C-alpha positions as CSV (number, residue, x, y, z in Angstrom):
1,M,-62.5,85.2,-59.1
2,N,-60.1,87.6,-57.5
3,R,-56.4,88.0,-58.5
4,R,-55.1,85.9,-55.6
5,S,-57.5,83.0,-56.4
6,R,-56.4,83.1,-60.0
7,L,-52.8,82.9,-59.1
8,I,-53.3,80.0,-56.7
9,W,-55.2,78.2,-59.5
10,R,-52.4,79.0,-62.0
11,C,-49.7,77.6,-59.5
12,R,-51.4,74.2,-59.7
13,R,-49.4,72.4,-62.3
14,G,-49.0,69.0,-63.8
15,I,-46.0,68.2,-61.6
16,R,-46.6,68.1,-57.8
17,E,-43.1,69.5,-57.1
18,M,-44.0,72.6,-59.2
19,D,-47.2,73.1,-57.3
20,I,-45.2,73.2,-54.0
21,L,-42.5,75.5,-55.3
22,L,-44.8,78.0,-56.9
23,L,-47.4,78.0,-54.2
24,D,-44.7,78.4,-51.5
25,Y,-43.3,81.4,-53.4
26,L,-46.8,82.9,-53.8
27,E,-47.7,82.4,-50.1
28,A,-44.3,83.6,-48.6
29,H,-43.0,86.2,-51.0
30,Y,-45.5,87.4,-53.7
31,D,-47.2,90.1,-51.5
32,E,-43.8,91.6,-50.5
33,A,-42.5,91.6,-54.1
34,S,-42.4,94.8,-56.2
35,A,-45.0,95.2,-58.9
36,D,-42.4,94.3,-61.5
37,E,-41.5,91.2,-59.6
38,Q,-45.2,90.2,-59.3
39,D,-45.6,90.7,-63.0
40,T,-42.5,88.5,-63.7
41,F,-44.0,85.8,-61.5
42,E,-47.2,85.9,-63.4
43,E,-45.4,85.7,-66.7
44,L,-43.4,82.7,-65.3
45,L,-46.7,80.9,-64.8
46,E,-47.2,81.1,-68.5
47,E,-44.1,78.9,-69.1
48,T,-44.2,75.1,-69.2
49,D,-43.6,73.0,-66.1
50,L,-40.6,71.3,-67.7
51,D,-39.0,74.6,-68.6
52,I,-39.5,76.0,-65.1
53,L,-38.2,72.8,-63.5
54,A,-35.2,72.7,-65.8
55,W,-34.4,76.3,-64.8
56,I,-34.7,75.6,-61.1
57,M,-32.6,72.5,-61.3
58,Q,-30.0,74.4,-63.4
59,K,-30.4,72.0,-66.3
60,T,-30.9,75.0,-68.6
61,S,-30.6,78.8,-68.3
62,P,-33.8,80.8,-67.8
63,D,-34.8,83.7,-70.0
64,E,-33.1,86.9,-68.8
65,K,-36.3,88.2,-67.3
66,Y,-36.6,85.2,-65.0
67,I,-33.0,84.9,-63.7
68,K,-33.6,86.8,-60.4
69,L,-36.9,85.0,-59.7
70,I,-35.6,81.6,-60.5
71,A,-32.5,82.2,-58.3
72,F,-34.8,83.3,-55.5
73,I,-37.0,80.3,-55.8
74,R,-33.9,78.0,-55.9
75,E,-32.4,79.7,-52.8
76,S,-35.7,79.3,-51.0
77,V,-35.7,75.6,-51.6
78,T,-32.1,75.3,-50.5
79,N,-32.8,77.3,-47.3
80,S,-35.9,75.3,-46.5
81,R,-33.9,72.1,-46.8
82,K,-31.2,73.4,-44.4
83,T,-33.8,74.4,-41.8
84,S,-35.7,71.1,-42.0
85,N,-32.5,69.1,-41.3
Protein backbone atom coordinates (compact mmCIF):
# COMPACT_ATOMS: atom_id res chain seq x y z
CA MET A 1 0.00 0.00 0.00
CA ASN A 2 1.50 3.36 -0.97
CA ARG A 3 1.69 6.40 1.30
CA ARG A 4 -1.33 8.15 -0.23
CA SER A 5 -3.50 5.05 0.12
CA ARG A 6 -2.47 4.71 3.77
CA LEU A 7 -3.38 8.35 4.40
CA ILE A 8 -6.78 7.95 2.76
CA TRP A 9 -7.40 4.90 4.94
CA ARG A 10 -6.29 6.76 8.08
CA CYS A 11 -8.64 9.68 7.25
CA ARG A 12 -11.57 7.28 7.57
CA ARG A 13 -12.75 7.81 11.11
CA GLY A 14 -15.63 6.81 13.34
CA ILE A 15 -17.39 10.13 12.78
CA ARG A 16 -18.53 10.86 9.22
CA GLU A 17 -17.90 14.60 9.59
CA MET A 18 -14.29 13.83 10.46
CA ASP A 19 -13.96 11.68 7.33
CA ILE A 20 -15.13 14.60 5.21
CA LEU A 21 -12.91 17.22 6.87
CA LEU A 22 -9.76 15.13 6.83
CA LEU A 23 -10.24 13.73 3.33
CA ASP A 24 -11.01 17.22 2.00
CA TYR A 25 -7.75 18.50 3.49
CA LEU A 26 -5.85 15.53 2.09
CA GLU A 27 -7.26 15.96 -1.41
CA ALA A 28 -7.08 19.75 -1.62
CA HIS A 29 -4.02 20.74 0.40
CA TYR A 30 -1.76 17.88 1.48
CA ASP A 31 0.30 17.70 -1.71
CA GLU A 32 0.97 21.47 -1.63
CA ALA A 33 1.96 21.44 2.05
CA SER A 34 5.57 21.55 3.21
CA ALA A 35 7.15 18.35 4.49
CA ASP A 36 6.76 19.63 8.07
CA GLU A 37 3.06 20.36 7.49
CA GLN A 38 2.57 16.92 5.97
CA ASP A 39 4.22 15.35 9.00
CA THR A 40 1.98 17.37 11.31
CA PHE A 41 -1.11 16.19 9.42
CA GLU A 42 0.03 12.59 9.74
CA GLU A 43 0.58 13.11 13.48
CA LEU A 44 -2.89 14.65 13.75
CA LEU A 45 -4.33 11.43 12.36
CA GLU A 46 -3.00 9.67 15.46
CA GLU A 47 -5.27 11.79 17.69
CA THR A 48 -8.79 10.75 18.66
CA ASP A 49 -11.79 11.89 16.64
CA LEU A 50 -13.30 13.61 19.64
CA ASP A 51 -10.14 15.62 20.30
CA ILE A 52 -9.82 16.71 16.67
CA LEU A 53 -13.48 17.62 16.47
CA ALA A 54 -13.30 19.60 19.73
CA TRP A 55 -10.30 21.51 18.37
CA ILE A 56 -12.02 22.29 15.06
CA MET A 57 -15.20 23.38 16.84
CA GLN A 58 -13.11 25.48 19.25
CA LYS A 59 -14.40 23.60 22.29
CA THR A 60 -10.82 23.03 23.47
CA SER A 61 -7.41 24.31 22.38
CA PRO A 62 -5.26 22.03 20.26
CA ASP A 63 -1.71 21.10 21.11
CA GLU A 64 0.74 23.79 20.01
CA LYS A 65 1.95 21.74 17.04
CA TYR A 66 -1.57 21.53 15.58
CA ILE A 67 -2.68 25.16 15.95
CA LYS A 68 -1.91 26.22 12.35
CA LEU A 69 -3.29 23.03 10.81
CA ILE A 70 -6.53 23.13 12.80
CA ALA A 71 -6.98 26.82 11.97
CA PHE A 72 -6.46 26.00 8.29
CA ILE A 73 -9.00 23.17 8.37
CA ARG A 74 -11.49 25.38 10.25
CA GLU A 75 -10.99 28.19 7.72
CA SER A 76 -11.48 25.76 4.84
CA VAL A 77 -14.82 24.67 6.31
CA THR A 78 -15.90 28.29 6.76
CA ASN A 79 -14.90 29.18 3.21
CA SER A 80 -16.69 26.18 1.72
CA ARG A 81 -19.88 27.17 3.54
CA LYS A 82 -19.65 30.70 2.12
CA THR A 83 -19.18 29.46 -1.44
CA SER A 84 -22.02 26.94 -1.19
CA ASN A 85 -24.57 29.57 -0.12
